[in-house]
FIPARO-803267 format. One record per residue (C-alpha): residue number from 1; residue in one letter; x, y, z. Coordinates in pm, whole numbers. Example, Ala and Ser with C-alpha at 12.3 -4.5 7.8 and 13.67 -1.06 7.14 Angstrom:
2
   seq   type       px       py       pz
     1      A     1230     -450      780
     2      S     1367     -106      714
***
This chain:
784
   seq   type       px       py       pz
     1      M        0        0        0
     2      K      285      236       82
     3      L      442      169     -257
     4      M      118      269     -426
     5      L      113      600     -241
     6      V      454      707     -363
     7      T      453      576     -717
     8      V      100      624     -849
     9      F      -13      983     -892
    10      A     -362     1115     -936
    11      S     -272     1441    -1109
    12      V     -484     1751    -1085
    13      M     -468     1861    -1447
    14      L     -454     2222    -1557
    15      T     -738     2272    -1801
    16      A     -823     2554    -2032
    17      N    -1176     2564    -1886
    18      A    -1050     2605    -1529
    19      Q     -773     2851    -1606
    20      K     -808     3224    -1550
    21      I     -573     3497    -1430
    22      V     -656     3668    -1098
    23      N     -402     3888     -916
    24      N     -143     3780    -1175
    25      K     -192     3413    -1082
    26      I     -336     3134    -1288
    27      T     -620     2992    -1081
    28      Y     -763     2645    -1127
    29      N     -944     2368     -940
    30      K     -767     2361     -603
    31      G     -506     2632     -609
    32      A     -301     2884     -802
    33      V       13     2902    -1012
    34      S      231     3214    -1023
    35      I      554     3303    -1202
    36      V      842     3544    -1138
    37      Q     1164     3607    -1325
    38      F     1514     3624    -1173
    39      A     1713     3702    -1487
    40      P     1683     3641    -1862
    41      G     1604     3273    -1907
    42      I     1554     3207    -1530
    43      Y     1195     3175    -1405
    44      K     1028     3048    -1090
    45      I      690     2876    -1119
    46      S      511     2832     -784
    47      Y      206     2623     -704
    48      L       -9     2692     -396
    49      P     -290     2443     -328
    50      G     -595     2603     -172
    51      D     -577     2385      140
    52      Y     -199     2404      189
    53      N      -56     2550      512
    54      R      313     2451      487
    55      N      426     2693      219
    56      E      746     2819      386
    57      N     1072     2851      195
    58      I     1370     2830      429
    59      T     1654     2712      203
    60      H     1860     3031      154
    61      A     1961     2872     -175
    62      V     1881     3158     -412
    63      I     2072     3487     -401
    64      L     1902     3668     -692
    65      K     1602     3890     -631
    66      P     1293     3805     -839
    67      H     1060     4049    -1011
    68      R      701     3991    -1112
    69      I      611     3929    -1472
    70      D      279     3878    -1646
    71      A      145     3531    -1565
    72      S       16     3505    -1920
    73      I      371     3410    -2021
    74      L      257     3063    -1909
    75      K       64     2907    -2194
    76      V     -221     2666    -2129
    77      N     -310     2410    -2394
    78      G     -558     2152    -2278
    79      D     -398     1983    -1979
    80      T      -48     2123    -2034
    81      L      108     2437    -1890
    82      S      402     2547    -2107
    83      L      694     2783    -2071
    84      E      908     2776    -2385
    85      N      998     2406    -2427
    86      L      906     2306    -2070
    87      K      571     2129    -2042
    88      I      404     2076    -1703
    89      T      128     1822    -1755
    90      G      -22     1855    -1411
    91      V       19     1871    -1034
    92      F      -41     1587     -794
    93      D     -149     1553     -434
    94      N      -82     1211     -285
    95      E        0     1217       85
    96      P      259     1275      199
    97      Y      382     1428     -128
    98      R      263     1710     -350
    99      G      439     1821     -665
   100      F      467     1850    -1040
   101      S      453     1623    -1344
   102      I      673     1732    -1635
   103      L      661     1585    -1983
   104      L      979     1421    -2114
   105      D     1061     1378    -2481
   106      Q     1134     1026    -2596
   107      D     1509     1081    -2637
   108      E     1551     1329    -2352
   109      K     1835     1276    -2103
   110      V     1828     1412    -1747
   111      Y     2140     1472    -1539
   112      G     2219     1589    -1186
   113      G     2035     1543     -859
   114      G     2345     1539     -642
   115      E     2553     1257     -501
   116      R     2465      920     -654
   117      A     2673      627     -779
   118      L     2441      586    -1078
   119      P     2479      646    -1452
   120      L     2504     1018    -1521
   121      N     2182     1008    -1721
   122      R     1937      958    -1433
   123      R     1637      885    -1656
   124      G     1471      562    -1550
   125      Y     1550      611    -1181
   126      R     1342      722     -886
   127      L     1567      933     -665
   128      A     1506     1000     -299
   129      L     1566     1365     -212
   130      Y     1685     1298      140
   131      N     2047     1338      253
   132      N     2153      990      354
   133      P     2470      832      501
   134      W     2572      501      345
   135      Y     2856      314      508
   136      G     3081      107      280
   137      Y     2893      183      -43
   138      G     3001      101     -398
   139      E     2852      109     -745
   140      G     2476      148     -757
   141      A     2440      349     -435
   142      D     2144      564     -535
   143      N     2105      803     -242
   144      L     2408      942      -62
   145      N     2492     1229      171
   146      F     2423     1526      -54
   147      S     2101     1523     -258
   148      V     2061     1839     -467
   149      P     1722     1891     -641
   150      F     1881     2047     -950
   151      F     1860     1867    -1283
   152      T     1961     1952    -1638
   153      S     1796     1825    -1953
   154      S     1950     1748    -2289
   155      K     1665     1954    -2433
   156      G     1810     2285    -2321
   157      Y     1678     2359    -1975
   158      G     1754     2303    -1608
   159      L     1511     2243    -1321
   160      F     1576     2344     -961
   161      F     1316     2248     -702
   162      D     1388     2494     -420
   163      N     1246     2284     -139
   164      A     1422     2155      174
   165      S     1180     1882      279
   166      R     1189     1508      223
   167      G     1100     1445     -138
   168      F     1164     1244     -452
   169      A     1230     1285     -822
   170      D     1087     1008    -1037
   171      I     1262     1053    -1373
   172      G     1065      828    -1602
   173      K     1070      522    -1377
   174      T      699      501    -1290
   175      N      586      666    -1612
   176      P      855      671    -1884
   177      Q      709      993    -2027
   178      L      717     1198    -1705
   179      L      953     1355    -1457
   180      Q      758     1377    -1132
   181      A      898     1566     -833
   182      G      717     1572     -500
   183      F      775     1709     -150
   184      M      608     1654      184
   185      S      626     2020      295
   186      G      755     2362      198
   187      E      692     2589      -97
   188      L      609     2392     -412
   189      N      805     2544     -696
   190      I     1017     2487    -1005
   191      I     1295     2725    -1101
   192      V     1346     2681    -1474
   193      I     1677     2776    -1638
   194      F     1689     2787    -2016
   195      G     2013     2765    -2212
   196      K     2142     2653    -2548
   197      T     2432     2458    -2395
   198      N     2516     2277    -2074
   199      Q     2765     2554    -2004
   200      Q     2497     2823    -2027
   201      I     2258     2636    -1797
   202      L     2520     2569    -1530
   203      S     2649     2927    -1550
   204      S     2296     3058    -1496
   205      Y     2249     2822    -1204
   206      Y     2563     2966    -1043
   207      Q     2425     3314    -1111
   208      L     2114     3205     -921
   209      T     2283     3030     -624
   210      G     2641     3164     -617
   211      T     2987     3031     -699
   212      Q     3243     2892     -457
   213      P     3490     3147     -315
   214      L     3860     3102     -374
   215      P     3998     2840     -136
   216      P     4322     2887       53
   217      R     4593     2781     -191
   218      W     4721     2513       48
   219      V     4390     2329        1
   220      M     4511     2219     -343
   221      G     4803     2030     -187
   222      N     4833     1691      -16
   223      F     4661     1608      315
   224      M     4783     1374      586
   225      S     4461     1214      705
   226      R     4321      894      853
   227      F     4059      753     1084
   228      G     4237      828     1299
   229      Y     4543      968     1476
   230      T     4526      883     1845
   231      S     4811     1088     1993
   232      E     5054     1370     1927
   233      A     5341     1123     1933
   234      Q     5180      911     1662
   235      V     5095     1197     1428
   236      K     5439     1355     1463
   237      S     5604     1020     1398
   238      I     5412      973     1072
   239      A     5476     1334      970
   240      A     5848     1269     1025
   241      R     5825      967      794
   242      M     5660     1183      527
   243      N     5936     1442      559
   244      A     6209     1178      552
   245      E     6068     1039      228
   246      K     6041     1395       90
   247      I     5668     1359       32
   248      P     5521     1707       80
   249      F     5191     1777      255
   250      D     5004     2092      358
   251      A     4765     1976      627
   252      V     4703     1721      901
   253      I     4345     1617      973
   254      F     4244     1501     1320
   255      D     3947     1266     1343
   256      L     3739     1216     1657
   257      F     4022     1093     1881
   258      W     4131     1449     1944
   259      F     3833     1484     2182
   260      G     3817     1129     2320
   261      D     3984      790     2339
   262      S     3702      584     2190
   263      I     3467      594     1894
   264      K     3150      582     2100
   265      G     3037      810     2381
   266      T     3259     1111     2306
   267      L     3068     1332     2060
   268      G     3021     1668     2229
   269      N     3344     1695     2429
   270      L     3460     1981     2204
   271      D     3812     1991     2345
   272      W     4135     1795     2372
   273      V     4044     1556     2653
   274      N     4339     1321     2706
   275      T     4633     1530     2824
   276      T     4862     1227     2809
   277      H     4796     1168     2441
   278      W     4771     1540     2362
   279      P     4998     1715     2615
   280      D     5012     2056     2443
   281      P     4783     2086     2139
   282      K     4849     2456     2100
   283      K     5225     2401     2073
   284      M     5175     2102     1845
   285      M     4969     2310     1604
   286      A     5221     2594     1623
   287      D     5503     2352     1541
   288      F     5314     2235     1236
   289      K     5240     2595     1136
   290      K     5612     2673     1134
   291      Q     5641     2410      860
   292      D     5344     2567      673
   293      I     5129     2269      771
   294      H     4770     2341      870
   295      T     4571     2147     1130
   296      I     4206     2053     1074
   297      L     3968     1922     1342
   298      I     3655     1714     1302
   299      T     3333     1819     1475
   300      E     2979     1680     1488
   301      P     2636     1830     1568
   302      F     2547     1565     1829
   303      F     2593     1601     2205
   304      L     2600     1280     2404
   305      Q     2522     1221     2766
   306      N     2821     1225     3003
   307      T     3034     1438     2772
   308      H     3186     1766     2890
   309      T     2939     1994     2716
   310      Y     2621     1790     2733
   311      A     2466     1987     3019
   312      A     2554     2319     2855
   313      S     2411     2200     2521
   314      M     2067     2111     2657
   315      P     1907     2454     2596
   316      Y     2021     2443     2232
   317      L     1910     2093     2133
   318      A     1625     2004     1899
   319      T     1315     1901     2090
   320      D     1014     1675     2091
   321      S      665     1812     2025
   322      M      638     1918     2390
   323      G      952     2131     2376
   324      K     1178     1895     2573
   325      P     1528     1806     2445
   326      Y     1496     1507     2215
   327      I     1721     1220     2327
   328      I     1785      985     2034
   329      P     1746      630     2166
   330      D     1921      431     1892
   331      F     2214      645     1778
   332      Y     2530      442     1697
   333      F     2759      672     1896
   334      G     2547      683     2213
   335      L     2251      850     2385
   336      G     2226     1219     2320
   337      G     2067     1503     2126
   338      L     2113     1710     1812
   339      L     2204     2078     1803
   340      D     1917     2288     1669
   341      I     2139     2466     1419
   342      F     1847     2677     1289
   343      R     1846     2890     1605
   344      K     2067     3200     1621
   345      D     2151     3142     1987
   346      A     2259     2783     1912
   347      Q     2471     2906     1623
   348      Q     2643     3166     1838
   349      W     2694     2918     2122
   350      I     2869     2658     1909
   351      W     3082     2922     1737
   352      S     3196     3096     2054
   353      L     3240     2784     2267
   354      H     3406     2564     2009
   355      Y     3513     2695     1673
   356      K     3657     3033     1766
   357      K     3829     2896     2074
   358      Q     4012     2633     1871
   359      I     4094     2877     1590
   360      E     4260     3102     1845
   361      N     4460     2797     1955
   362      G     4589     2750     1601
   363      V     4333     2541     1409
   364      G     4356     2614     1035
   365      G     4040     2447      903
   366      W     3732     2247      994
   367      W     3580     1911      918
   368      T     3207     1877      988
   369      D     3076     1522      996
   370      L     2737     1350     1031
   371      G     2562     1664      902
   372      E     2286     1496      698
   373      P     2208     1465      999
   374      E     2312     1100     1023
   375      K     2038     1024     1276
   376      H     1729     1243     1246
   377      P     1403     1090     1378
   378      A     1091     1214     1201
   379      T      934     1313     1534
   380      M     1222     1548     1623
   381      M     1120     1914     1606
   382      H     1316     2226     1514
   383      N     1260     2590     1603
   384      L     1285     2831     1309
   385      K     1148     3141     1481
   386      D     1459     3330     1368
   387      E     1344     3260     1012
   388      G     1006     3414     1088
   389      I      826     3080     1124
   390      H      601     3053     1425
   391      R      550     2679     1439
   392      L      785     2392     1511
   393      L      902     2211     1199
   394      S      951     1837     1197
   395      A     1280     1676     1100
   396      D     1151     1568      760
   397      E     1052     1924      675
   398      I     1404     2067      716
   399      H     1630     1760      699
   400      N     1799     1849      372
   401      V     1909     2195      488
   402      F     2043     2102      832
   403      G     2395     2073      691
   404      H     2332     2379      474
   405      Y     2258     2596      780
   406      W     2563     2451      953
   407      N     2773     2543      649
   408      Q     2626     2893      644
   409      N     2682     2953     1015
   410      L     3045     2845     1008
   411      F     3115     3053      695
   412      E     2944     3370      814
   413      Q     3083     3360     1168
   414      Y     3431     3297     1030
   415      A     3393     3584      783
   416      K     3283     3820     1059
   417      D     3572     3743     1295
   418      Y     3840     3675     1030
   419      P     3733     3897      740
   420      D     4041     3855      519
   421      Q     4100     3482      572
   422      R     3968     3209      345
   423      L     3786     2919      505
   424      F     3859     2551      449
   425      H     3559     2342      550
   426      L     3566     1969      473
   427      N     3206     1859      493
   428      R     2968     1576      408
   429      S     2626     1726      351
   430      G     2434     2034      247
   431      F     2194     2173      -10
   432      A     2187     2375     -330
   433      G     2381     2696     -271
   434      S     2606     2545       -5
   435      Q     2898     2595     -244
   436      R     2908     2968     -170
   437      Y     2988     2884      194
   438      S     3331     2747       96
   439      I     3260     2376      143
   440      F     3476     2088       25
   441      P     3251     1780       41
   442      W     3394     1434       45
   443      S     3182     1153      -92
   444      G     3113      973      235
   445      D     3219      637      375
   446      V     3296      457       50
   447      S     3413       96       51
   448      R     3783       31        1
   449      S     3727     -169     -315
   450      W     3747     -141     -691
   451      G     3371      -95     -697
   452      G     3411      190     -451
   453      L     3668      352     -679
   454      R     3446      314     -987
   455      A     3156      468     -795
   456      Q     3351      791     -750
   457      L     3326      901    -1112
   458      P     2945      934    -1125
   459      V     2940     1067     -768
   460      M     3194     1342     -836
   461      L     3070     1430    -1185
   462      G     2707     1427    -1080
   463      M     2785     1663     -794
   464      S     2989     1893    -1017
   465      M     2696     1918    -1260
   466      S     2467     1978     -960
   467      G     2662     2293     -872
   468      I     2885     2150     -595
   469      P     3231     2193     -751
   470      Y     3478     2054     -494
   471      T     3342     1704     -433
   472      H     3615     1443     -386
   473      A     3674     1104     -224
   474      D     3864      947       62
   475      A     4150      859     -173
   476      G     4234      492     -129
   477      G     3888      408        5
   478      F     3753      425      359
   479      A     3576      112      481
   480      G     3678     -255      479
   481      G     3914     -385      216
   482      E     4191     -641      192
   483      G     4503     -427      177
   484      D     4510     -399     -202
   485      K     4808     -172     -265
   486      E     4745     -153     -638
   487      L     4397      -19     -564
   488      Y     4555      240     -334
   489      V     4787      364     -610
   490      R     4514      371     -876
   491      W     4284      565     -644
   492      L     4556      823     -573
   493      Q     4620      857     -945
   494      F     4252      931    -1000
   495      A     4243     1170     -702
   496      S     4534     1372     -838
   497      F     4297     1504    -1106
   498      T     4010     1584     -868
   499      P     3934     1899     -667
   500      I     4087     1781     -338
   501      F     4370     1530     -296
   502      R     4325     1365       43
   503      P     4438     1006      105
   504      H     4220      882      392
   505      G     4096      553      528
   506      T     4031      344      836
   507      A     4349      280     1034
   508      L     4228      209     1388
   509      Y     4456      -81     1486
   510      E     4434     -127     1865
   511      V     4137      111     1899
   512      D     3919     -135     1707
   513      P     4099     -462     1623
   514      N     3786     -590     1445
   515      A     3802     -319     1179
   516      F     4040     -371      888
   517      S     4320     -113      915
   518      F     4530       15      629
   519      P     4753      326      637
   520      S     4659      614      411
   521      E     4992      800      414
   522      P     5218      735      111
   523      A     5533      720      326
   524      L     5401      407      501
   525      M     5361      207      181
   526      E     5608      -62       79
   527      E     5793      -45     -252
   528      P     5717      -10     -537
   529      Y     5385      135     -421
   530      K     5551      401     -209
   531      Q     5748      532     -504
   532      A     5437      528     -723
   533      A     5240      718     -458
   534      K     5521      969     -409
   535      Q     5533     1034     -783
   536      I     5159     1108     -777
   537      V     5196     1354     -489
   538      L     5482     1535     -661
   539      Q     5282     1562     -981
   540      R     4988     1705     -785
   541      Y     5216     1980     -654
   542      A     5370     2045     -995
   543      M     5018     2099    -1131
   544      L     4936     2358     -865
   545      P     4926     2663    -1098
   546      Y     4686     2488    -1337
   547      N     4472     2354    -1054
   548      Y     4464     2683     -863
   549      T     4360     2865    -1180
   550      L     4063     2627    -1201
   551      C     3964     2754     -855
   552      Y     3981     3111     -983
   553      K     3766     3024    -1284
   554      Q     3504     2870    -1054
   555      A     3496     3171     -824
   556      K     3501     3431    -1101
   557      L     3318     3262    -1388
   558      G     3130     2967    -1240
   559      E     3325     2710    -1440
   560      P     3334     2354    -1301
   561      L     3668     2198    -1210
   562      V     3565     1849    -1326
   563      R     3337     1794    -1623
   564      P     3172     1490    -1781
   565      L     3233     1448    -2150
   566      Y     2866     1514    -2231
   567      Y     2915     1864    -2085
   568      Q     3231     1942    -2282
   569      F     3158     1759    -2609
   570      A     2781     1763    -2654
   571      N     2819     1748    -3033
   572      D     3032     1433    -3023
   573      S     2772     1156    -3005
   574      I     3020      898    -2872
   575      A     3188     1128    -2620
   576      A     2848     1225    -2480
   577      T     2792      862    -2370
   578      I     3135      807    -2208
   579      E     3122      789    -1827
   580      K     3463      644    -1732
   581      E     3656      945    -1857
   582      F     3630     1310    -1757
   583      M     3778     1652    -1816
   584      W     3997     1822    -1555
   585      G     3929     2180    -1653
   586      D     3878     2227    -2024
   587      Q     4226     2117    -2133
   588      I     4301     1777    -1975
   589      L     4116     1451    -2047
   590      V     4160     1191    -1770
   591      T     4105      817    -1813
   592      P     4159      654    -1472
   593      V     4248      287    -1441
   594      L     3945      129    -1272
   595      E     4019     -243    -1291
   596      K     4279     -454    -1114
   597      G     4578     -602    -1292
   598      V     4530     -445    -1633
   599      S     4817     -352    -1862
   600      Q     4602     -185    -2128
   601      I     4284       18    -2129
   602      R     4060      136    -2410
   603      V     4024      513    -2437
   604      Y     3795      728    -2646
   605      L     3942     1060    -2761
   606      P     3686     1321    -2866
   607      H     3727     1518    -3188
   608      Q     4043     1736    -3204
   609      K     4401     1626    -3146
   610      W     4535     1506    -2811
   611      Y     4887     1489    -2666
   612      N     4992     1220    -2419
   613      P     5266     1369    -2197
   614      V     5370     1021    -2078
   615      D     5451      861    -2415
   616      H     5479     1196    -2600
   617      N     5249     1079    -2879
   618      I     4989     1298    -3049
   619      Y     4662     1124    -3135
   620      N     4381     1219    -3367
   621      G     4045     1255    -3196
   622      G     3716     1093    -3285
   623      Q     3854      743    -3228
   624      W     3916      471    -2972
   625      I     4276      381    -2888
   626      D     4434      106    -2679
   627      Q     4663      263    -2421
   628      S     4934       69    -2237
   629      V     4955      133    -1862
   630      N     5174       27    -1572
   631      L     5164       92    -1200
   632      F     5325      433    -1245
   633      T     5098      570    -1518
   634      I     4748      708    -1539
   635      P     4652      793    -1898
   636      Y     4571     1158    -1944
   637      Y     4567     1367    -2259
   638      I     4612     1735    -2329
   639      R     4393     1906    -2583
   640      E     4565     2072    -2879
   641      G     4608     2445    -2829
   642      S     4639     2402    -2451
   643      F     4886     2576    -2223
   644      I     4951     2375    -1906
   645      P     5146     2572    -1642
   646      Q     5342     2382    -1376
   647      Y     5573     2476    -1092
   648      A     5926     2340    -1098
   649      G     6065     2226     -765
   650      I     5975     2024     -456
   651      G     5788     2138     -148
   652      N     5439     2203      -25
   653      T     5229     2486     -169
   654      K     5401     2766       25
   655      A     5744     2667     -102
   656      I     5667     2555     -453
   657      A     5457     2860     -545
   658      N     5766     3077     -504
   659      G     5964     2873     -756
   660      N     6010     2868    -1129
   661      L     5749     2802    -1392
   662      K     5724     2540    -1665
   663      V     5457     2564    -1935
   664      L     5367     2288    -2176
   665      F     5210     2412    -2499
   666      V     5051     2173    -2746
   667      P     5052     2356    -3082
   668      S     4738     2380    -3290
   669      W     4654     2517    -3633
   670      N     4382     2720    -3459
   671      P     4431     3025    -3234
   672      S     4434     2952    -2860
   673      A     4485     3135    -2532
   674      Y     4510     3070    -2160
   675      E     4527     3288    -1848
   676      L     4726     3178    -1541
   677      Y     4596     3317    -1211
   678      E     4829     3374     -914
   679      D     4791     3551     -580
   680      D     4922     3521     -224
   681      G     4705     3215     -162
   682      E     4551     3362      152
   683      S     4373     3695      103
   684      K     3995     3661       90
   685      Q     3966     3981     -113
   686      A     4236     3887     -364
   687      I     4005     3911     -664
   688      S     3792     4205     -552
   689      K     4093     4410     -435
   690      G     4311     4330     -734
   691      R     4571     4137     -535
   692      F     4657     3900     -818
   693      L     4855     3847    -1135
   694      L     4712     3721    -1463
   695      T     4962     3587    -1713
   696      R     4821     3546    -2061
   697      F     4965     3285    -2297
   698      S     4839     3294    -2655
   699      S     4917     3172    -3003
   700      P     4760     3276    -3334
   701      G     4795     2914    -3446
   702      K     5080     2746    -3626
   703      D     5129     2783    -3999
   704      A     5367     2653    -4264
   705      N     5644     2877    -4135
   706      G     5621     2786    -3767
   707      I     5468     2881    -3434
   708      T     5441     3210    -3245
   709      I     5372     3233    -2872
   710      N     5297     3555    -2684
   711      I     5327     3583    -2305
   712      D     5235     3883    -2093
   713      T     5152     3938    -1727
   714      R     4891     4185    -1604
   715      K     4882     4303    -1245
   716      G     4553     4333    -1061
   717      N     4669     4658     -902
   718      A     4978     4875     -875
   719      Q     5088     4719     -545
   720      M     5139     4375     -696
   721      V     5497     4272     -768
   722      V     5569     4060    -1075
   723      P     5824     3793     -977
   724      R     6140     3739    -1175
   725      R     6157     3368    -1246
   726      T     6290     3115    -1489
   727      L     6035     3008    -1749
   728      D     6070     2677    -1931
   729      L     5845     2642    -2233
   730      E     5793     2289    -2368
   731      L     5636     2194    -2702
   732      P     5592     1860    -2877
   733      L     5739     1906    -3227
   734      E     5802     1653    -3501
   735      K     6134     1807    -3606
   736      T     6411     2035    -3487
   737      P     6330     2404    -3547
   738      K     6546     2601    -3787
   739      T     6548     2913    -3571
   740      I     6407     3027    -3235
   741      L     6366     3395    -3152
   742      V     6280     3536    -2808
   743      N     6181     3902    -2838
   744      G     6369     3909    -3165
   745      K     6690     3765    -3022
   746      V     6818     3429    -3144
   747      C     6785     3149    -2889
   748      P     7041     2881    -2980
   749      I     6961     2510    -2965
   750      Q     7223     2314    -2770
   751      A     7269     1996    -2570
   752      V     7236     2147    -2222
   753      L     6945     2372    -2130
   754      V     7046     2700    -1966
   755      E     6890     3044    -1962
   756      G     6858     3189    -2312
   757      T     6892     2855    -2490
   758      A     6681     2565    -2613
   759      T     6714     2188    -2642
   760      Y     6541     1938    -2868
   761      Q     6495     1574    -2763
   762      E     6462     1372    -3081
   763      E     6342     1054    -2907
   764      D     6048     1230    -2740
   765      Q     6017     1496    -3012
   766      L     6010     1761    -2741
   767      L     6140     2117    -2765
   768      Q     6238     2306    -2449
   769      I     6309     2679    -2438
   770      R     6444     2846    -2123
   771      T     6399     3218    -2077
   772      V     6330     3463    -1795
   773      D     5982     3584    -1710
   774      R     6003     3939    -1578
   775      G     5636     4011    -1631
   776      G     5692     4208    -1950
   777      P     5583     4094    -2294
   778      L     5758     3791    -2440
   779      K     5730     3695    -2804
   780      I     5866     3354    -2895
   781      E     5894     3264    -3262
   782      I     5971     2907    -3365
   783      R     6056     2875    -3733
   784      L     6033     2530    -3884
***
């Protein structure tokens, strides 16, 4: 009977006979439909049933202000309400859900919906809109920690259902011709975004909900992280091993053992409890800071009985219907309650008592866990009086924005007290718009298995196309496993081309002997896996200027860091179906190794030419190729016309960003250009205050005579200093150039590369030119 309630819909159809416009609303049988416009091509259609008394909107997702437009823009034809090519065939009311039915074309594809280990085209699936933890998941996990009710259609529109309550999106599963979205409470609406391309739709969505601010530059480095470090002596010992192996890292993450000695019964302590294990946390963090290593602490929204802050938390906990603190009886970690994060006094209490205190002690970033919330009984009540709502709301009415409010509170309090510092916030859950609160979601407690690795592509790409740009995984896998070191290396290779590179997994040892433990730190691997992992880390740091520029493009332009091929190559019918490859930015195609023990993988290269920097071959696009691989290689390809900047040297982000620059350019017959973004890596107002450098690399395209490259650096403001540094330019070329000119001066080709010279490696067909970048214009002419 329950199944019938949620899958069979008795739609209230919009009919021409019932339709009329009153007060700029289309009225019909049991309610009214209204429409407003946010910007060109962005509209909000709202439905208010006549008997509906739960019409609140409390998401804070949208930042644009709407303006009224004539409701007659909505066209009624029989039972269908149309806006351009969107067709709403009716509304339904089947307890506990109310919502919309939208007509799908026969060949229409639908993408998005947040974090799901499903095919990227979600047509044929019924998706729960309910943030959900899933321990040890793999392929096929259909409802994870971060459900976002934003979808894009291959027919040129996006749909955002701005509703925080428990809901669903049935995308042609029950009825193959319909997308049906329903919610049990809250304002019933559809925000429609029209666009000719995927890029236009996603850009408009970011205009509606905001882009992610620039992260601290160190966030793009390597993290030392596990579940979990149990003492200062242990973490310093492992850090010493990393340093001895010359494996750089920028941060150390402390899981729940910083506030207790056991997994259960400690949530809510909010301070370093064991003074034997943690004798001087403030000094420990200061010692790390001297090495430009940042410390990050985990925190949870639950307060358990018998912890240090439980009594103090009682006034701020969510309640039952009678207003008494709700004690969750069956929570894995122990008896306790949940912070009512929607209350201003609760927000201020947790900030002042916990976050700010630890920041003053030296904490450099935060990790919020269990924020779905992980345990959230339907009978728990929340007080949203500070949102102007004068009734208690049940857990199911606000569940999906609990983490979103937590994200917002941490971001806004941090911004108020530390106005020129960027926030790093590793988190697990939220809602549409959470990206503007500087969140870096990881994909939850994935299994340490090949299936867990394969699941990360649709999870990460689906989230990126849902407007959450920094989604990443516990690299190496989190739960279970058998100690597969090849899997560990392949996962790190994949992670090196994702927004955050953070090896992490369960390594509990004596804390829980029944749990399988496996170290996540590359320095603790045996050979040859240690060397392979080290090589990956060093490449991640070398790629810092390219990766950090992707962050700038997200903040400034709303461009995604990772992109599915359907997004980048919509006109390539084969590429648009490929789901085991992805783009890292718009210049690098990544094909991770996802199976054990393979020595060759099959790769599709979209139209254009592609350069493989490992074997130095150039391939024609529009074809499949068989690519050889070994433990030390992940196939990736650079698009013709691309400029790929890299830092030369070894060190974490603070050290390496002050070094020299190497730029790989893959020549093309077509004009191409690239802008490299650089700043101090710390200032929150770097973009708005002009505290940056933009170096433009361009080429008019090669011709029969050769190749010309122009390089120039523009300062954001007069106070910026252009660094003097060595610049190595690399180009794949089929033959030795006849002449090379740098600003009109001959650059000789010789055996050893020094400033003002070039070398040509015949075996790899690679030209290298070394010059000095002083920030002024450079013109490099290569005559063939």
